[in-house]
C-alpha positions in Angstrom: 4.8 49.6 119.6 5.4 46.0 118.1 8.3 45.4 115.1 8.9 42.2 113.5 12.1 41.3 111.4 11.8 38.0 109.6 15.5 36.9 109.6 14.7 34.3 107.5 14.3 36.4 104.4 16.2 39.6 105.4 19.6 37.7 106.2 22.1 40.5 105.6 22.7 43.5 107.6 21.3 46.0 105.1 18.3 43.8 104.8 18.0 43.7 108.8 18.2 47.4 108.8 15.7 47.9 105.9 13.3 45.6 107.8 13.6 47.3 111.1 13.4 50.9 109.7 10.0 49.6 108.1 8.6 47.9 111.0 9.6 50.6 113.5 8.4 53.3 111.1 11.9 55.0 111.2 11.8 58.6 109.4 12.8 59.0 105.9 15.9 60.4 106.6 17.1 56.8 107.8 20.4 56.3 106.3 20.6 52.5 106.4 23.7 52.2 108.6 24.4 51.1 112.5 24.7 54.9 113.2 21.5 56.0 112.2 19.9 52.7 113.4 21.0 53.8 116.7 19.9 57.1 116.4 16.6 56.1 115.3 16.1 53.9 118.2 16.8 56.4 120.6 14.3 58.8 118.9 11.6 56.0 119.9 10.9 57.7 122.9 7.1 58.0 123.1 5.7 54.4 123.9 7.6 51.3 125.0 8.9 49.2 122.0 9.4 45.5 121.4 11.4 44.3 118.5 11.0 40.6 117.5 13.8 39.2 115.6 12.8 35.8 114.0 15.8 33.9 112.6 18.5 35.9 113.9 20.9 33.1 113.8 21.1 33.7 109.9 23.1 36.8 110.5 25.0 35.9 113.5 26.5 33.3 111.5 27.2 35.1 108.2 28.4 38.2 109.6 29.1 38.1 113.5 30.6 41.3 113.9 27.3 42.9 112.4 25.1 41.0 114.7 26.9 41.7 117.6 27.0 45.7 116.9 23.3 45.3 116.5 22.9 43.7 119.5 25.5 46.3 121.2 23.2 49.1 120.0 19.7 47.2 121.3 21.6 46.7 124.7 22.5 50.2 124.8 19.0 51.7 124.0 17.4 49.4 126.7 19.8 50.5 129.2 19.7 54.2 128.7 16.3 55.6 127.1 13.1 55.4 128.3 10.5 54.2 127.7 11.5 50.3 128.0 12.9 48.8 124.7 13.4 45.0 124.3 14.8 42.7 121.5 13.6 39.3 121.5 15.5 36.6 119.6 13.6 33.9 118.6 14.9 30.6 116.9 18.3 28.9 116.8 21.7 30.5 116.3 25.1 30.2 117.7 25.8 30.4 121.3 25.4 33.8 122.8 27.1 35.5 126.0 24.6 38.5 126.2 22.5 39.7 129.1 18.8 40.3 128.9 18.1 42.9 126.3 15.0 44.0 128.2 14.9 47.6 129.9 
């Protein structure tokens, strides 16, 4: 499964979560919060998932705490659940000190 989030137009945490939910086909019960985001990512256990976050730097600069939590959730999903999950960050942004987010 491939998902795409346009961070240039979806610049807030709420907008990111809504776009991620739509592109990854989260269920209707998705609660538009980071706990629900983590739960729904864990439930994507049928096929490998690649989520491309284009323009991620916009949220990373505006709300670093939310950005860091999203990346932490993605990294946890990549490490602990099969099949593989990858979060790809495309575009310029602040300097990051994170490991590769592929499983």
